[in-house]
C-alpha positions as a printed Julia matrix, in Angstrom:
167×3 Matrix{Float64}:
   0.6    -5.0   -16.22
   3.92   -3.26  -15.53
   6.89   -4.48  -13.54
   9.42   -1.67  -13.08
  11.85   -1.91  -10.19
  13.52    0.99   -8.4
  16.34    1.21   -5.9
  15.41    3.21   -2.8
  18.58    4.21   -1.0
  17.12    4.49    2.52
  13.93    4.75    4.56
  13.54    8.42    3.58
  13.45    7.4    -0.1
  10.9     4.69    0.72
   8.73    7.25    2.49
   9.12    9.67   -0.43
   7.93    6.99   -2.85
   4.89    6.34   -0.62
   4.18   10.07   -0.37
   4.22   10.36   -4.16
   1.8     7.43   -4.45
  -0.53    9.24   -2.03
  -0.19   12.45   -4.07
  -1.1    10.5    -7.2
  -4.23    9.19   -5.51
  -5.18   12.65   -4.24
  -4.65   14.26   -7.64
  -7.01   11.82   -9.33
 -10.76   12.16   -9.75
 -12.81   12.15   -6.55
 -14.45    8.83   -7.37
 -11.03    7.17   -7.76
  -9.83    7.65   -4.18
 -10.27    3.99   -3.36
  -8.66    0.71   -4.29
  -6.59   -2.16   -3.02
  -2.81   -2.03   -2.68
  -0.81   -5.05   -1.54
   2.54   -4.48    0.18
   4.77   -7.54    0.01
   8.24   -8.18    1.41
  10.17   -9.89    4.18
  10.27   -8.68    7.77
  12.07   -5.34    7.88
  11.67   -4.66    4.16
   9.84   -1.37    4.75
   6.16   -2.26    4.3
   5.0    -0.52    7.47
   7.22    2.52    6.85
   5.71    2.75    3.36
   2.14    2.46    4.69
   2.76    5.03    7.47
   4.22    7.56    5.05
   1.35    7.03    2.65
  -1.35    7.43    5.32
   0.29   10.62    6.6
   0.56   12.0     3.06
  -3.15   11.28    2.57
  -3.83   13.66    5.45
  -3.69   11.74    8.74
  -2.39   13.81   11.64
  -0.83   11.95   14.53
   0.48    8.45   15.06
  -0.06    5.69   12.54
  -0.33    2.49   14.56
   0.88   -0.81   13.19
  -2.09   -3.17   12.89
   0.04   -6.23   13.71
  -2.18   -7.22   16.65
  -5.5    -5.71   15.6
  -5.15   -6.84   11.94
  -6.71   -3.58   10.74
  -6.51    0.12   11.65
  -9.1     2.49   10.12
  -8.37    6.11    9.18
 -11.26    8.44    8.38
  -9.57   11.2     6.41
 -10.98   14.24    4.66
  -9.68   12.88    1.36
 -10.76    9.24    1.74
 -11.39    6.31    4.06
  -8.25    4.19    4.56
  -7.92    0.73    6.08
  -4.41   -0.46    6.9
  -4.12   -4.23    7.31
  -1.24   -6.31    8.62
  -1.99  -10.01    8.14
   1.32  -11.29    9.54
  -0.38  -12.97   12.51
  -3.17  -14.49   10.43
  -3.0   -18.27   10.77
  -5.68  -19.19    8.23
  -7.13  -16.97    5.47
 -10.62  -18.01    6.61
 -10.04  -15.93    9.78
 -10.75  -12.9     7.59
 -14.4   -13.97    7.49
 -14.64  -13.45   11.27
 -13.59   -9.83   10.9
 -16.11   -9.12    8.14
 -13.47   -8.57    5.45
 -16.02   -8.05    2.67
 -17.17   -4.82    4.36
 -13.65   -3.39    4.06
 -13.15   -4.35    0.42
 -16.46   -3.05   -0.91
 -14.79   -0.61   -3.33
 -15.44    2.56   -1.33
 -12.17    2.77    0.65
  -8.46    2.64    0.05
  -7.07   -0.57    1.55
  -3.37   -1.13    2.2
  -2.55   -4.76    2.99
   0.76   -5.93    4.42
   1.46   -9.68    4.17
  -1.37  -10.25    1.63
  -0.09  -13.76    0.9
  -1.51  -14.79    4.32
  -4.99  -14.0     2.96
  -4.49  -15.74   -0.39
  -7.65  -17.33   -1.73
  -9.89  -15.01    0.29
  -8.69  -11.5    -0.5
  -9.79   -9.92   -3.78
  -7.29   -9.14   -6.51
  -5.33   -5.94   -5.81
  -5.15   -2.95   -8.09
  -1.46   -2.51   -7.34
   1.24   -4.72   -5.88
   4.27   -3.05   -4.29
   7.11   -5.42   -3.4
   9.89   -4.21   -1.12
  13.14   -6.1    -0.62
  16.27   -5.18    1.32
  19.14   -4.68   -1.12
  22.65   -3.16   -0.84
  21.88   -1.1     2.25
  18.64    0.18    0.76
  15.57   -1.4    -0.79
  14.41   -2.54   -4.17
  10.81   -1.61   -4.89
   8.95   -3.53   -7.56
   5.61   -2.27   -8.84
   3.02   -4.43  -10.58
  -0.3    -3.04  -11.79
  -2.94   -5.76  -11.78
  -6.11   -3.92  -12.84
  -6.77   -1.08  -15.29
  -7.27    1.28  -12.33
  -3.96    0.08  -10.9
  -2.24    0.66  -14.22
  -3.48    4.24  -14.44
  -2.46    4.92  -10.86
   0.97    3.35  -11.35
   1.61    5.41  -14.49
   0.77    8.65  -12.67
   2.76    7.64   -9.59
   5.87    6.42  -11.39
   5.94    9.51  -13.58
   6.04   11.61  -10.38
   9.22   10.14   -9.01
  11.05    8.18  -11.69
  12.94   11.31  -12.79
  13.82   12.43   -9.26
  17.3    12.08   -7.86
  17.79    8.88   -5.89
  15.32    6.79   -7.82
């Protein structure tokens, strides 16, 4: 479990951090291009910007729709299957059962979940938790690895950008 925090000076820095996370996933072994990443933070903290940048860096061409109303948007990419969730409008975690949530979290896809606290008690434990918080005109990004796979991914990811200017 690691808990480093980084200051991201603007949305471009947030997107760069997401891009480097995607690069870390893509550079790993083929069988490791899956997992569960929670994105936490208040409204406007940069969760959707982070997810969009990550999905684009994983190879999606075109618009990345916010799943605020649909709860989930799937992306079939050459590199991996990605499901982007936004649980902001979820009233009760049990609503996830109606959408067949177990099918999404079967360990074969990469799942990005915004507002995971709305699914608490139903969602499985994430590999990685990324917390974004508005701070001094930019954002603070906290990273917590929960599982061994998350720890390995976080180490690779953080090594990619921790020495770069602006982080």
